[in-house]
N, C-alpha and C positions, 0 to 999 in steps of 0.2 A: 237288871238287865242293861238298862241304859248306861249305868256306871261301868259295867263290864266292857261294853262296846267302846266307850270313850277311852278306857284304859288300854285296850288293844290298839286303837288308832294311834295313841301317843307312843306306844312302844314301836309301832311300825315306822312312824315319822322319825323317831330318834335313830333307828337302825339305818333308814335310808340316808339321812344326813351324814352319819358316820361313814357309810360306804362311799358316798360321793366325795367327801373330803379326802379319804384314803386314795381314791382313784386320781384325784387332782394332784395330790402330792407325788404319787407314783409317776404320773405323766411328766411332771416337772423334773423329777430325778432322772427319768429315762432320756428326756431331751437334753439335759445337761451332760449326760454321759455319752450319748451318741454323737453329739456335735464334734467331739475330738477325734472320731474314727471314720468319718464319712469320706469316701473317695469318689471323685467324679469319674465319668467315663474317660475324659482326657487324661486324668492321672493314671488310670489303669493302662491306657495305650502307651503313655510315655514310659512307664515302668517296664512294660513288655518289650518295647523297642530297646531299652537299655540292656535287658537280659539277653535279647537276641544278638545285639551288637557284641556284648562281652563273650558270648558263646562262639560267635563267628571269629572273633579275634583270637580266642584260645585255640580254636581248631586250625586257624591259619598258621599260628606260631608253631603248633605241634607238627604241622605238615612241613614247615621250613626245616625243622630239625629231625625229621623222621627217618631219613636215609642213613642207616648206620653201617651197612655192609658195602664192600667195594670189590670190583673186578678190574684189574689194571693190566691190560696188554701193552707192550711197549718195545722200543728199540734200545739196544744196549751197545755202548762202545767201551771196550775193555783194554786194559794194559796188564799183561802178566809179567811180573818181574821177579827174578830169583833173589832169595836172601843169601847172598854170598855166591861163591863159585859152584857151578854144577858140573860134576864129572861126566864127560862125554865118552871117555874110554879110560883104559887103565893108566894113561899118562897125561891126559889133557883135561883141563877144567876151565870153564869160563863163566863169568856172570852172564845171564841170559835175560832178554827182554823181548816180548812179543806183543804186537798190537793186533787186535781182532780185525778180521776182514768184515765181519758182520756179527750181530748178536740179537737175541730176542728174549723177552720175558713174559711170564704170566703170573699174576699175583691174585690171590683170593684171601679176604680177611674181613674182620668185623671190629667196629669201634664200640667200646663199652664206656658209657658216660659215668664220670666219677661223682656227679652231684645231680640233684633233682632239678630239672629244668635249666634252660640257658640263663646265664648270669646277665641280668638286664636285657634279656632277649637278644644279646649280641655275642656272648662268649660261651664256649663250651670246652671243657677239659675232658679228654678221653684217655683210655688205655687201649691201644691198638694191638690186636693179635692177628698176625698173618699166618694162616695155617697151611697155605700152599704158596710156595715161591719157586717157580721153575725157570731156569735160565739156560740158554745154550749159546756158546760162543764158538766161532770158527777162526782159528789162527792158521794162516796159510804156511806152506812149506818155506823154510829158511834155507835157501841154497848156499848162503855164505858158510853156514855151519857144515853142510855137506862137503863143500869144496875144501874147506880148511882141514877137515878131519877125515880125508879119504884114508881107508885102511887097506892093507894087503891081505888077501884071502885066497890061499891056494894058488899063488902066482899071478892072480888077476886082481883088479881093483873093484871095489864095491862102494858105491856112494852110500854114505850114512855114517853112523858112529856106533857100529857093533863090531869092535875089533876082535880078531882071532889070530892065533899063531899055531905052530905045530905042537906046542907043549900044553898050553892052557886055553880055556875058553872063558872070557869075561864078558858078561852081558850087561848092557846099560840101556836105559830107555832112550829111544831116538828122538830127542827133543827138537831136532831140526825138521821133523816130518810135519805133514798136514795134521792139525789137531782139532778135534771137536770136544769141547768141554761142556758136559751136561751136569748141572747141579740142582739139587733140591734142598730147600731150607725152610725154616720157620723162624719168625721173629716176634718180638714183643717190645713195646715201648710207648711213651707218652706222646700225645699230640694235643694241639690247641687249635680250635676252629673259631674264626671271627666272621660274623655277618655284619659288616659295617653300615648297612643301609636300612636296618630294620626300624629305625626311628623316622624314616621318611614316609610320606603318605603316597607310596607307590609300591603296591604289593609285589609286582614283578621283580623289583630290585632287591626285595628281602631275601631272595634265593641265591644271590651272589655271596659266595663264602670263600675265604682263604684259609687253608689248612697247612700247618707246619708241624713236622714230626721228627722224632729221633727214635730209631729202632735198633735193638741189639738182637742178633740172630745167630743161628748155628746152621752149617751147611755140610752136606755130604755130596760127593760128586764122582763122576767117571770121566777120565781123560782118555779119549780114543785116538790113537795115533795111526795114521795111514802111511806107513813107511814103504816107499816104492824102491825096492832093491834093484828091480829090473826096469829099464826104461820102457819096455814093451808092456808092462803091467798096466791094466786098465781097471776102472771102477774103484770102489771103496773096499778095502780089506783091512780091518782094524786088528792087526796082528799083535799090537803091543798095548793092551789096555792097562791103565793105572787108576787107582781109586784114591780119593783124597777127602779130607774133612778139615773143618776149621770154623772160627767165629767171624762174624761180620758186624760192622757198625755203619749205619746209613743215616743220612739227613736229607729231608726233602720238603718241597712245597707243592701245593696243588690248588689251583683256582678252579672253582666249579660253579655251575648254575643249574639248579635242580638236579637232574640225574647224570649230567655230563660234565666232565672236567678234564683239564690237561695238567700234567705234573712233570716235575723234574726232580731227580734224585742223584746224589753222589754216594758211592758206597766203597768201603775198603774191607777186603776179606783176606784173612791169613789162612793159607792152605798148606797142608803137608801131604804130598803124594807118595805112593808106593806102588810098585808093579803088582798087578793082580795075579801074576804067575811068577813068584819069586824064583822058582827053579830055572826059569828060562830067561828072565830079564833082570835078575839080581834082586837083592833085598835092601837096597839103599833107600833112604828117605830124601825127598826133594822138597825143600821149603820155598814157597812162592807167596807173593803178595799180588792180589788182584784188585786193581783200582778201576772203577767203572763209573760212567755217567749214563743216566737213563732218562729218556723222554717217553712218557706213557699217556695213554688215554685212560681216564678213570670213569668207570660206570658205577654210579651209586644206586643202591636199592635197599 
């Protein structure tokens, strides 16, 4: 019995010693591994601040470049010049040129970015699509044309250029009349936007941007002519409407800050007009070039 107890005590002592040695080895191994991955509270705070700063910077840059749509109301100054001589009656033709008394425009469009993110946070290349381009120009009456081409009608004189005689009736559009030119167009073209101050430590300056563009478009329009045959005639009566169509090419610059900008544009449009009522005003085609300068307010959103 004494031998049995001694044998059990020895087995227990050996087991205890083995377990204690294993625990000590495990503690050494764990300590060696943990010391390479321990972070202090200061380290965690610094890393969190870095993440917050990076997120805030990304959100700010995204806001700088976020406004892709535009609404541009503006003032237009136009010159309408004929391509060659324009027949004013059956025997007289002249090259014509009219300068607008006033003009106005409204544009709506969107810029589609051609790459992901701004290049170096400073440059963005876009494809602009202007889906609404409305323009109205008023060309005042040209009394010189009326005076030079007075015609005889039934023994009396009529101001204008609608000649008639006893045998034939030839109708021509009265280009000397008051004219209101209404056009609608759409355009497409590349643009480049530069934000030159994004590298400065002044967030308000980051929103200053310069945009340059070239747009090609197509336009349809209505020329409404207010021909006053009678001096006592009052009000507007567009008796001789003509419709036209043609392509345009425009170049422009716009300086903006956040959602507000001011721009300038030059545009050249080739137009061909015909009388809306050929039976009354003839079926001739009249080719004109419209050269315009535009100053506009740009609202970006």
